[in-house]
C-alpha positions as a printed Julia matrix, in Angstrom:
408×3 Matrix{Float64}:
   8.88    8.7     2.0
   9.57   12.39    2.51
  11.55   14.26    5.14
   9.58   16.85    7.14
  11.06   19.98    8.68
  10.04   23.24   10.23
  11.27   26.77   10.86
  10.59   28.67   14.08
  11.08   32.3    13.06
   9.61   34.64   12.06
   6.59   32.3    11.87
   6.45   28.58   12.35
   6.45   27.03    8.88
   6.42   23.39    7.81
   8.62   22.07    5.03
   9.01   18.82    3.12
  11.56   17.32    0.77
  12.38   14.19   -1.16
  16.05   13.16   -1.3
  18.32   14.25   -4.11
  21.93   13.72   -5.05
  24.64   16.38   -5.27
  27.77   14.64   -6.6
  27.76   11.64   -4.25
  26.13   13.43   -1.31
  22.53   12.86   -0.26
  20.73   16.22   -0.11
  17.28   17.46    0.92
  16.08   20.79   -0.5
  13.16   22.01    1.64
   9.98   23.46    0.16
   6.91   24.77    1.99
   4.95   21.66    2.85
   1.65   22.85    1.37
   3.3    23.57   -2.0
   5.25   20.32   -1.88
   2.16   18.22   -1.13
   0.3    19.96   -3.97
   3.1    19.13   -6.42
   3.79   22.79   -7.19
   6.29   23.44  -10.01
   9.88   23.23   -8.85
   9.19   21.21   -5.71
  10.04   17.77   -7.15
  13.58   16.52   -6.66
  15.15   16.19  -10.15
  17.7    13.66   -8.85
  15.37   11.51   -6.75
  15.95    8.36   -8.83
  19.72    8.85   -8.7
  19.61    9.34   -4.94
  17.58    6.17   -4.41
  19.83    4.13   -6.72
  22.94    5.45   -4.97
  21.57    4.52   -1.55
  20.51    1.06   -2.71
  23.99    0.38   -4.09
  25.65    1.65   -0.93
  23.4    -0.43    1.31
  23.92   -3.52   -0.79
  27.69   -3.25   -0.47
  27.39   -2.91    3.31
  24.97   -5.79    3.87
  26.78   -8.11    1.42
  29.97   -7.6     3.4
  28.05   -8.22    6.62
  26.7   -11.55    5.3
  30.13  -12.63    4.04
  31.71  -11.91    7.41
  28.84  -13.33    9.49
  27.02  -15.85    7.25
  24.82  -17.21   10.06
  23.79  -13.83   11.47
  20.01  -13.51   11.3
  20.21   -9.72   11.44
  22.69   -9.66    8.56
  20.58  -12.01    6.44
  17.4   -10.04    7.12
  19.01   -6.71    6.26
  20.62   -8.1     3.1
  17.36   -9.71    1.98
  15.59   -6.36    2.24
  18.27   -4.64    0.16
  18.24   -7.39   -2.46
  14.47   -6.99   -2.66
  14.82   -3.28   -3.42
  17.22   -3.97   -6.31
  15.05   -6.74   -7.76
  17.15   -9.8    -6.91
  14.37  -11.93   -5.49
  14.37  -15.37   -7.11
  16.02  -18.45   -5.69
  19.71  -18.65   -6.57
  21.01  -21.15   -3.97
  22.84  -18.25   -2.39
  21.61  -15.96    0.41
  24.08  -13.39   -0.88
  22.37  -13.17   -4.28
  18.72  -13.97   -3.57
  16.31  -12.16   -1.26
  14.15  -15.29   -0.99
  17.13  -17.49   -0.11
  18.34  -14.96    2.47
  14.9   -14.74    4.1
  14.54  -18.5     4.28
  18.02  -18.9     5.75
  17.21  -16.24    8.34
  13.89  -17.91    9.21
  15.64  -21.2     9.86
  18.04  -19.53   12.28
  15.81  -16.93   13.95
  14.88  -17.35   17.61
  13.35  -13.94   18.35
   9.59  -14.22   18.01
   8.93  -10.86   16.37
  11.86  -11.34   14.01
  10.43  -14.73   13.01
   7.15  -12.98   12.23
   8.86  -10.24   10.23
  10.77  -12.79    8.18
   7.66  -14.88    7.52
   5.79  -11.79    6.3
   8.79  -10.98    4.09
   8.64  -14.48    2.57
   4.94  -14.03    1.76
   5.71  -10.67    0.15
   8.54  -12.09   -1.95
   6.42  -15.03   -3.12
   3.72  -12.57   -4.25
   6.27  -10.52   -6.15
   7.51  -13.69   -7.86
   3.86  -14.51   -8.78
   3.86  -17.67   -6.66
   0.42  -16.71   -5.44
  -0.82  -20.08   -4.18
   2.4   -20.62   -2.24
   2.16  -17.1    -0.8
  -1.38  -17.8     0.4
  -0.31  -21.12    1.93
   2.55  -19.51    3.86
   0.26  -16.66    4.9
  -2.48  -19.02    6.08
   0.04  -21.0     8.11
   1.4   -17.82    9.66
  -2.05  -16.55   10.63
  -3.05  -19.89   12.12
   0.04  -19.99   14.33
  -0.56  -16.52   15.8
  -3.9   -17.01   17.53
  -3.72  -14.1    19.98
  -0.95  -11.74   18.84
   0.06   -8.68   20.8
  -0.53   -5.3    19.1
   2.93   -5.15   17.52
   2.58   -8.62   16.03
  -1.01   -7.92   14.98
   0.13   -4.93   12.96
   2.49   -7.17   11.0
  -0.17   -9.81   10.41
  -3.01   -7.54    9.24
  -1.58   -7.06    5.74
  -1.18  -10.82    5.31
  -4.8   -11.34    6.36
  -5.97   -8.78    3.79
  -3.82  -10.37    1.09
  -5.45  -13.74    1.71
  -8.99  -12.35    1.87
  -9.47  -12.8     5.63
 -10.9    -9.34    5.97
 -12.71   -9.83    9.28
  -9.54  -11.23   10.83
  -7.55   -8.32    9.4
 -10.03   -5.83   10.87
  -9.77   -7.46   14.29
  -5.97   -7.4    14.1
  -5.86   -3.76   13.0
  -8.25   -2.72   15.74
  -5.65   -3.71   18.35
  -3.0    -1.38   16.89
  -2.44    1.42   19.38
   0.81    2.82   17.96
   0.14    3.73   14.32
  -1.03    7.37   14.33
  -4.01    8.78   12.52
  -2.95   11.49   10.08
  -4.92   14.18    8.26
  -4.45   14.62    4.48
  -2.12   17.51    5.32
   0.14   15.22    7.37
  -0.91   16.33   10.86
  -0.99   13.6    13.52
  -4.19   13.48   15.56
  -4.51   11.47   18.78
  -7.88    9.75   19.28
  -9.16    7.53   22.1
  -8.86    3.77   21.67
 -12.65    3.54   21.51
 -12.44    5.51   18.26
  -9.12    4.22   16.98
 -10.06    0.52   16.93
 -13.23    0.91   14.83
 -11.44    3.53   12.7
  -8.68    1.1    11.81
 -11.24   -1.63   11.13
 -13.04    0.74    8.74
  -9.74    1.31    6.92
  -9.38   -2.45    6.39
 -12.88   -2.88    4.98
 -12.45    0.16    2.73
  -9.08   -1.14    1.52
 -10.6    -4.33    0.09
 -13.81   -2.76   -1.2
 -16.4    -4.74    0.75
 -20.09   -4.07   -0.03
 -21.33   -0.53    0.43
 -23.83   -1.33    3.18
 -21.08   -2.73    5.43
 -18.89    0.31    4.83
 -21.72    2.74    5.49
 -22.68    1.06    8.76
 -19.12    1.17   10.1
 -18.59    4.73    8.88
 -21.7     5.86   10.76
 -20.48    4.06   13.87
 -17.05    5.72   13.74
 -18.64    9.14   13.22
 -20.89    8.63   16.26
 -17.93    7.52   18.37
 -15.95   10.62   17.45
 -18.94   12.72   18.53
 -19.08   10.88   21.88
 -15.42   10.46   22.76
 -13.59   13.47   21.27
 -13.78   17.02   22.62
 -15.94   19.26   20.38
 -13.06   21.54   19.39
 -11.03   18.51   18.15
 -13.79   16.6    16.38
 -13.27   18.13   12.93
  -9.57   17.22   12.96
 -10.37   13.74   14.27
 -12.9    13.13   11.5
 -10.38   14.22    8.87
  -7.67   12.01   10.32
  -9.8     8.9    10.85
 -12.23    9.1     7.92
 -10.28   10.63    5.0
  -8.31    7.56    3.96
 -11.33    5.21    4.22
 -13.35    7.7     2.16
 -10.7     7.68   -0.54
 -10.34    3.88   -0.52
 -14.1     3.27   -0.55
 -14.87    5.77   -3.3
 -15.6     3.08   -5.96
 -18.3     1.71   -3.63
 -19.63    4.84   -1.9
 -18.82    7.83   -4.09
 -18.04   11.13   -2.4
 -18.21   11.38    1.39
 -17.87   14.28    3.81
 -14.08   13.92    3.63
 -14.19   14.89   -0.05
 -15.71   18.27    0.81
 -12.79   19.61    2.83
  -9.3    20.64    1.74
  -7.23   17.69    0.56
  -3.89   19.17   -0.43
  -2.08   16.15    0.97
  -4.31   13.53   -0.66
  -4.47   14.09   -4.4
  -6.82   11.14   -4.86
  -9.51   12.8    -2.74
  -9.23   15.84   -5.0
  -9.41   13.76   -8.19
 -12.4    11.82   -6.89
 -14.18   15.05   -6.01
 -13.54   16.29   -9.55
 -15.05   13.22  -11.2
 -18.71   14.25  -11.09
 -18.32   17.93  -11.92
 -15.36   18.01  -14.31
 -14.07   14.73  -15.79
 -11.42   16.65  -17.72
  -9.91   17.7   -14.4
  -9.32   14.03  -13.6
  -7.21   13.56  -16.72
  -5.34   16.8   -16.04
  -4.74   15.85  -12.42
  -3.37   12.45  -13.34
  -1.13   14.03  -15.98
   0.24   16.31  -13.26
   0.86   13.3   -11.0
   2.73   11.55  -13.82
   4.88   14.62  -14.4
   5.91   14.6   -10.75
   6.83   10.91  -11.01
   9.28   11.22  -13.87
  12.19   10.47  -11.55
  10.88    7.26   -9.97
  10.2     3.7   -11.09
   6.64    2.49  -11.63
   7.15    0.0    -8.82
   7.94    2.83   -6.39
   4.34    4.03   -6.59
   2.07    2.5    -3.93
  -0.12   -0.07   -5.68
  -3.31    1.16   -4.01
  -2.71    4.57   -5.6
  -2.23    2.86   -8.96
  -5.52    1.02   -8.56
  -7.51    4.15   -7.72
  -5.9     6.16  -10.53
  -6.79    3.39  -12.99
 -10.34    3.19  -11.65
 -10.76    6.94  -12.2
  -9.41    6.65  -15.75
 -11.97    3.95  -16.48
 -14.67    6.19  -14.99
 -13.8     9.0   -17.42
 -13.72    6.6   -20.37
  -9.96    6.27  -20.82
  -9.72    2.5   -20.55
  -6.52    2.27  -22.58
  -4.71    4.58  -20.16
  -6.06    2.58  -17.23
  -4.73   -0.67  -18.71
  -1.34    0.89  -19.39
  -1.14    2.22  -15.83
  -2.04   -1.11  -14.27
   0.35   -3.03  -16.49
   3.29   -0.78  -15.58
   2.99   -1.95  -11.98
   1.53   -5.44  -12.29
   4.11   -6.59  -14.84
   6.84   -5.28  -12.54
   5.71   -6.84   -9.27
   9.3    -7.43   -8.05
   9.82   -3.65   -8.08
   6.94   -2.93   -5.69
   7.98   -1.51   -2.35
   8.88   -3.38    0.81
   5.83   -1.85    2.54
   3.47   -3.91    0.37
   2.15   -5.92    3.33
   3.02   -3.45    6.07
   0.28   -1.11    4.9
  -3.21   -2.58    4.68
  -4.3    -0.3     1.79
  -1.42   -1.61   -0.34
  -2.23   -5.25    0.38
  -5.87   -4.69   -0.56
  -4.97   -2.45   -3.48
  -2.78   -5.13   -5.04
  -5.59   -7.67   -5.25
  -8.1    -5.04   -6.38
  -5.68   -3.91   -9.1
  -5.34   -7.48  -10.38
  -9.12   -7.95  -10.36
  -9.66   -4.68  -12.27
  -7.01   -5.66  -14.81
  -8.71   -9.02  -15.34
 -12.08   -7.36  -15.92
 -10.64   -4.81  -18.35
  -8.91   -7.59  -20.26
 -12.17   -9.57  -20.48
 -14.03   -6.51  -21.73
 -11.43   -6.19  -24.5
 -11.61   -9.9   -25.37
  -8.05  -10.51  -24.13
  -8.82  -13.79  -22.42
  -5.19  -14.67  -21.8
  -4.58  -11.56  -19.69
  -8.0   -11.93  -18.07
  -7.2   -15.45  -16.98
  -3.71  -14.52  -15.77
  -4.89  -11.9   -13.31
  -8.14  -13.65  -12.41
  -6.08  -16.72  -11.5
  -3.91  -14.56   -9.25
  -6.97  -13.22   -7.41
  -8.56  -16.63   -6.95
  -5.26  -18.1    -5.74
  -4.98  -15.46   -3.03
  -8.67  -15.11   -2.13
  -9.76  -18.71   -2.66
 -11.0   -19.02    0.92
 -11.9   -15.35    1.34
 -14.62  -14.06    3.65
 -18.18  -13.97    2.25
 -18.02  -10.19    1.75
 -15.46  -10.81   -1.01
 -17.41  -13.68   -2.55
 -18.77  -11.67   -5.47
 -15.27  -10.65   -6.57
 -13.95  -14.2    -6.25
 -16.91  -15.56   -8.22
 -16.31  -13.1   -11.08
 -12.62  -13.98  -11.16
 -13.35  -17.71  -11.12
 -15.73  -17.26  -14.05
 -13.07  -15.39  -16.05
 -10.5   -18.04  -15.25
 -12.8   -20.87  -16.36
 -13.85  -18.93  -19.47
 -10.25  -19.1   -20.71
 -10.15  -22.89  -20.21
 -13.21  -23.51  -22.39
């Protein structure tokens, strides 16, 4: 997350900053947003990791005291569980004060607010995934989805990531289409309002792109969204609407569709669009771009990087022939699942990216003859997507074959 800002005089300028630490004070040093998004030299916070660690420790002390003083407070247990998750204390410990999973389960037992119950159930699914209890995560997710037959938009937004995680992509698309509050944003970070007749199909397209369904399905929905923008958005706003609604799906669907119109425009806020555009004309630029990304991440943990970004970076490395680097990149995140962010199921691209990353890792392991690793990650995919929609059947079949290959 970054903090935006702006200056009014002499000209309106936009700024951005990551947190840093000065002594024990949280600080934000603003940089022009365009330079910051592009990762220009000097714009990265050199004390980002220290700032995050300091805040985690401070929050943990606060929420631990809250739980000790009010051990049956659902709000206290939920807040403490989230902090414990960020510091990696997830596993059962028979103590809500020392285990995120225990705290979430205690809060679920006591919760009476409907949306809080939903939030806590989603948190339990997320924690089970991070602990590699994939079959149990799918079972809890399936139960949750079956109980919420007709959720309101706020509840639907919380359920969409769980539906993607369990391979119920059509259900996830229907849930996402009802979301009327999450804004569409251009690669440069500008919010663009679009009519509901565009927003619903646009969010559905994002879901299908996030899981990598077959190209023909993606192309049909992309054409539909483009036509709707032409019909429902004023001509002078259509270019911005297309960039806001279609850029992320174009980036997510690149392994299936290749470059789209969104790749042709400026993409200073979406480095993956730029790297994907470079693939055909200059593979060396892909390696250089990823090296630049890594340099800007020196101050953060591997788990702090969104897993969908990790997947697409690894896919690009495979495309330019650097399979070893792709494997290393995937392993840094997949072998540290507990460190992944708390937004793992809140953002549909992350939920889809996690399963795609595991499937790619399984296929790379099989290609290298590492059948143990292939089976490990193939088993994870089949556990989560065992009853997935037909569009994901080809992926599930490949994973099932790799899993059975290791048993022979």
